[in-house]
N, C-alpha and C positions, 0 to 999 in steps of 0.2 A: 461539826455540830455534835454536842453531847447526846448520849442516849436519852436523857431526860427531855432535852429540847426536841429531839425527833419524835418522842412519844407524845409530847404536848402538841406538836404540829400536826401529827396524824390524827389525834383526837379532835382537834379544831376542824380539820378538813372533813372528817367523817360526820361531824355534827351538822354540817351544811348540806350533806349529800341528799338526805330525804326531802328537806324543804325545796332544794333545787330541782329534784326530780319531779316533785308534785307540781311546781310551777311550770316545768317543761311539758308535763302531761296535759295540764289545763290549756296551755298555749296550743298544743297539738290538737286538742279537741275543738278549740275555737277556730282554728284554721280550716277545719272540716266544713265549716259553714260558708266557705267562700270558694269562688272559682269553679273549676271543673269537678270538685268534690260534690257539688250539688246537682250534677247532671244525672239523669236516669235514676232517681232515688228509689230505693226499695224500703218502704215503711212498714215494718212488722208491727209498729205501734198502733196501727189501725185495728188490728186484731186484739192486741193487748188491751186497748181502750174498751173494747166490747166486753172482754172478760172482767176487767176491773169494775166497770159499771154494774155488771150483773152481780158481782160479789158485794159491792157497796149497797146494792138494793136488796140484799138478803138472800139472794139465790146461792145455792150450794153447788160448788163445782163438782162435776162428774155425776151428780144426781139430778140437778135441775137443768144443767146445760153441759154440752160436750166440751171437753178441753183436751187438746192433743199434747199437752205438756204435763210433766210430773208435778206433784204437790210442792216440791221444793222451788218451783218457778213462780208459784202464785204470789208470794210477797212482792216480787218485782212488778207484777201486773196490778196488784191491788193498792199498794201504797200511793202511787200517783193519782189514783182515782178517788181518794178520800176527798169529800166535798163536792163530788160529781162535777168536775170541771169540763169545759168544752174540750173537743179533741185537740185544738191548738194549745190550750194550757196544759192538758195532759201530756202531750208530746214534749213540751218544754220541761215539765216536772220529771218526766221519765228520763230525759237526758241528764238532768241534775242528779237523779238517783244513780245513774250509771257512772257519772263522774265521781260521785262519792264512793262507789264500789271500786273504781280504779284507784282512788286515793288510798282506800283501805288495803287494796292488794299491794300497793307500793310500800305501805307501812309494814305489812306482814312480810314482804320480801326483805325489807331492811332488818327486821328482827331475825328472820331465818339466816340471813347472811352473817349477822353478828354471832349467832349461835354456832355457825360453822367457822368462826374466826377468819372470815374472808378479809383480804387486804382492802385498803381504801380503793385501789385501782379496780379490783375485781367488783367491789360493791358498786362503784360509780358506773362501770360498764353495764352491769346487770340492770340497775335502776334506769339508766338512760335508754337501754334497749326497750324496756317496757314502756317508758314515757313516750318514746317516739313511734312505737308500734302503730298507733292510730293513723299516722300519716301514710303507712304502707297498707293497712287494712282498708282504709277509706271510710266514707261516711256511713257505711252499713253498721259500724260499731255504735253509732248514735241511736239507731232505731231497732237494735236487737238487744236481748238481755244477756249477752255473752259475758259481760263484765261481772255479773252477779255470780255465776258458778266459778269464774276465774278467781274472784275475791275469796269465795268459800274455800276453794282448793288450796290457794296459797296460804290462807289463814290456818287451814288444817295442817299443812306442812310445818308452819312456824310453831304450832302448838305441839306437834310431835317432837320437834327438835328441842322444845322447852320441857320435854318429858311429861306433857299432858296428853298422853296417847289416846285415851278414850275420847276426849273432846276433839282431838286432832283428826282421828280416823272418822268420827261422825261427820265433821265438816267436809273432809275429803270425799266421803261417800255421797253426801248430799250434793256437792259440787259436780262430781263426775256424773251422777244420775241425772241431774238437771240438764247437762250438756248432751248426754247420751239419748235421752228421750226426745230432745229437740232435733237431734240428728236423724232419728228414725222418723219423726213426723215430717221432716223436710224431704225424706226419701219416699214418702207416701206409705209408710209401714206403720200399722197400728198394732201395738202389743196386745195379745189376747189375755195373758196372765202375767202378773208381776208378783214375785214372792221375795221375801226378805228373811235374813237370818243375821245373827251377830257378826258374821264375817263376810256376807256377800248379798248382792241384790241380783236376782235372776229375772230375766225378761224373756217370755215365751212368745214367739211369733209363728205365723204359719210356715209350714215346711218350705213352700215355694218361695217365701220371702227371705229365707235364711242367707243365701248367697248375697243378695242385695243389701241385707242388714249388715252383714260382716264387712262388706266392701265400704259401706257408708261410715261405719264406726272406725274402720282402719284409717280412712281418709281424715275423719274429724280429729282423731287422737294421734295422727301421724305415726301409725304403727307399722307402716310399710305396706307392701302389696298384699292384697287379700289372697 
């Protein structure tokens, strides 16, 4: 096969990788609604619905009602609440929003891998890994907003690789902060002070909570033993 033919073949194959990965991802999400995936469900959307309803009705987060998540998480709670749907409809719309976040993350991954000149095989493996991850993580991914910060972070990496550093680092920071605050909330730790600068976000917690906070963040971001 000539070099031109090989190049055309690789281009044709790579063109179908993203649509194929998106289809695989949506099939994986659909399978989470069946069988043992639906046993012992943990629905964080119950709390998200309450937050969303309050925002739609004009209440200001942090001032009018307590929120244990950072501002970056609020769009994921508020958008499905537009129109004040019942919880059942809100839950359905939230899952659609998370599916769109997953699709966006896959598209950003594809752009990032292209910027790195990844081979067709490497790109296919990376996209397939993400697309099939819901089957390993389980139905919890349907009822938590984790795909929102994941999409922001991957989009940020893609922007940095495209030499849009300011936009990229802003998206990465927002994505990491959204996940970090959720992790602390789940560990029962409430930040006392949050400060920001152009290069970092600092979160201050009580001294006695520091070891627990460090351990929780290490586990969440897979940084190794605390």
